[in-house]
N, C-alpha and C positions, 0 to 999 in steps of 0.2 A: 186843597190839593194834597197837602201832607197827610191829612186824615185818611183820604182815599188810599194813598200808598201804604200807610200802616195797615189798613184793613186788608188790602191785597196780599201783603207780606204774611200777615197772620194766617190768611186762608191757605197760602202755599205751604206754610210750615205745617199746618194741620193735615194737609193732603199728604205730605211726605211722611209724617208720623203714621198715618193710617196705612200707607203702602208698606212701610217697614214692619208694622205689626202683623199685617196679613202674610208677609213672607216668612216671618218667624213662626207663625202658627202652622204654616204648611210644613216647615221642616220638623217641627215638634210632632206633628201627626205622623210623618214618615218614621221617625224614631220610635214613636209609640207602637206603630205596627210591628217593627222589628222586635220590640220588647214583648209584645203580646203573642208573638209567634209560638214560643215554647208552650204557652198555656193552650193555644188553639190546637196545636199538633198533639198534645197529650191525649191519651186514651181516656175514656170515661172513668175507668177505675182509678187512674192516677189523678185526674182532675178533682175527684171527690175527696182525695186525701190532702192534708195540709202539709205533709212533709215531703221532701225530695226523695224519690225511691233509692237513689244512690247513697243516702245518708242513713238508711235504716240500720239499726244495730242488731247484734246477735239475738238479744232477748225479744225484740220485736219480730224477727224472722221466726224464732222458735215458737212464739205464741201464735203466729199466723199459721204455722203448721198444725199446732194442736187444735186451733179453732176450726180448721178446715174440715175436721171430722172424717178424713180419709184414713184408710188402713195402709200402713207402710210395712214393707218387708224388712224384717230384722237383719242387720248386717253384722255377721260374726266372723272374726278372723281367728282361725284355729292353728296352733303350732304344737309340735311334738319333739321331744328329745329322747334318743335311744342310745344306750351303751350295750354293746353286744360282743360276744366271743365266738370263735369258730376254730376247729382244727384244720379245716380245708378252706383256706382263704379264697383261692381262685374260684372254686365251685360256689362258695357262698356269694361272692361278688356277682357272678353271672346270674344266679337265681334271684338276687335282689333286683338287679337291673331288669330282668324279665318280668318280675312281679310289678315293678313300677310301670313298665310299658303296657302291660295287660290291663292295668287300671286306668289308663289314659293319662298318666303322669309323665314326668321327665326328670332327668338328672340335671340340676342347675349347676352344681360344681362337684368335683371329685378330686381329692388329694390323697394319693397312695404313696407311702414311703416304705422302704425296705431297710432292714438292719436288725440288730439284736436288741430286743427290748426286755427289760426285767419285768415280767408280769407276775401276778399273784400265783399263778400256777405254772411257772417255768419260763423258759426262753421262747420268745416269739420272733418271727422274721418279717411280718407284714403288719401294717396298720393303715387304716383308711378313715378319712373324715369326709362324709357325704352330706350334701345339701339337696334334698329331694322336694319336688313339688307334686303333690297328690291332689286330685279333685276332692274338694271338701266333703262331698257326700259319700266318698269311698275311703276316707281316712281310717275309720275303724276297721274296715276290711283289710287294709294294708297292714295295720299293726297286728292284727290277728294272724295273718299269713306269715309275716316276718318272724313271729314268735316260733313258728314251726321250722324255719330255715336256719336260724342261728340261735345261740343261747343268749337271750336278753337278760342282762344282770340288773338293769335299772331303766325306768322309763318315766316320762312325765308329759302331760298335755296341758295346754292353756287355751282359753277361749276369751277373746276380747270383743266386747260389743261396741261397735263404732257407728251405730245407727244415728246418734245425735249429730256427730261430726259430719257424717255423710249427707244427711238431709239438710243440714245447715248450709253446706256447700251448694247443694242443688237449689235451695231457695235463693241464695245470693246470686247464683248463676242466672236464674230466671229474672231477677230484678235487673241485673246488668244487661241481659238481652233486650229487655224492654227499653232501658235507657239508651242502648245503642240505636234502636230503631228511631227513638225520638231525636237523637242527635243527628242521625243521617238525614231525617226529614228537615230538621232545622238547617243543616248545611246546604241542602238542595234549594231551599227557599230563601235563604238569607241574602240580603243585598249589601250589607255592610262588610267591608273587608276586615275590620277589627273583630267584628262578631264572628266571622267565618274562621279567623285564626283561633279564637278562644274555643269555638266548638270543635275544631279539628284536634286541638291539644287534648281536650277531654275525651274525644272519641278514641284517640290512640290509647289513652290510659285505660279506658273501658275494654277495648279489644284485648289489651295485654292481660288484664285481670280475668277476662273470660277464658282465654287460652290457659292461664295458670290453673284456674279452677277445673277446667276440663281434664287437664293432665292429672290433677289430684284424684279426680273421680275414677280415671282409668287405672291408676295405681291401686286404689281401694278395691275396685271391682276385681282386679287380678288377685289381690290378697284374699278376698272373700271367696272367690271361685276355686283357688288352689291353696291348700294348706301347705305350710313349710315344715319339713321333717329334717332335723339335724341328727345325723347318725354317726357314731364312732364305732368302728369294727376292728377288733384286735385278733391276731392269730395267737393261739395258746397251745400248750401241750396237753393240758387237762382243763376241762371246763369247770367253771365255778358252780358249786351246788347251791342253788337258790332255795332257801328254806321256805316251806309252805306256811309257817306261822312263827310267832315270836314267844311261844311258851317255853317253860323251863326245859322240857324234854328236847325240843328242837334246838334250843341254845346249847344244851349239854352235848347233844350229838355233834353239833357244829364245832364246839370247842375240842372234843376228842378227835374228830376228823382232821381239823386244822393242825392240832398239836402233833398228831402222828405224821401228817404230811410234812410238817416242818422237820420232824426228827429224821424222816427218810431223806428229805432234801439235804439236810446237814451232812449225813454220811455219804450221800452221792457227791456232794461238793468236796468232802474230805478225800474221797477216793480219787476224784479227778485231780485234786491238788497234789496228792501223793504221787500220781503218775507223772505229772509235770515236774515235781521236785525230786524224783527218784535218782537221776544222775547226780544231782547236787548232794543228795543225802549219802550216796556211795562215796563220793570224794571226801565229804566231811567225816564219814565213818573211818575211811582209811587214814586220814590225817589224825583223827582222834586216837585211833589204834596205835599209830606210830608214836604219837606223843606219850601215850600211856606206857608203851614198850620202852621208850627211852627213859622215862622216869623210873620205871621199875628196875631197869638195867643199872641206872645210876645208883639207886638205893642199894641194890645187891652188891655192886662194886665197892661202895663205901663201907658196907658191912664186912665184906671180905678183907679189906685193908685193915679195918679195926681188929679183926680176928688175927691177922698176921702179926700186927704189932704186939698184941697181947701174948701170942705164942713166943715171940722173940724175947720179950721181957722175962718170961718164965725160964727160958734157957739160960739167959745171962745170970739169973739168980742162982 
């Protein structure tokens, strides 16, 4: 009897263990399906690669661009700086603004100030600092026309190639867009709450990165399409003569011209100073004349007293 009871108890224990194993296997299969979902939802291109697309570094993205064999447009940002003079400030400002508008550009900022400025060629009353945006393909035309409107004393242009940075951002953006699609599909098919929370957090990060990269591309596109011209315009009495060359003859002519201009300006300033100081000089001259007169009168009186004393002594003798 006892032997039969032991056999039945062992059978029941084995049956319970089998049921427990079957339940655990079913749960593990459900978890495995959730874990396999990212691989199943990945595109064929991503499934063939061993690395996570979101973890590709800059070198891998650059090499993928080069291996693609596609021709990409060069992205160049051009800028220019101008220093110019004019005798007719208002007219020059109007012509510059018309020139910018006719070329399809616009004035980004304008700072105009009034006052007396000591310029190289006399006193000026106006000065402007302009930031202009000109279509990149018409920048040379703008510079050429501006040279006929005002006296450009110096100018410089720069060109920066941003092709590498630009297409690197595009590649990263493409990878992030693919990752976003994968995450969205994972989120729609996921049955685990913890898995859904993890996928949502990563999805929000990817969306933020995508918007940041799109903004950067818009900024680059604008800088490439429109060149930036920084221009400083001063009003002067006489325009600066820009020499055609740097030879000895040109340098000698420039030295003679500048020395003569300085000589003339000195005497002009001296004449103006004399006019301002004329009343003071008259007062000083009168005071000086009075002092000299008193001194001479005092000397003359002392001399007369000495002569009188000498004559008195002669009479007494």
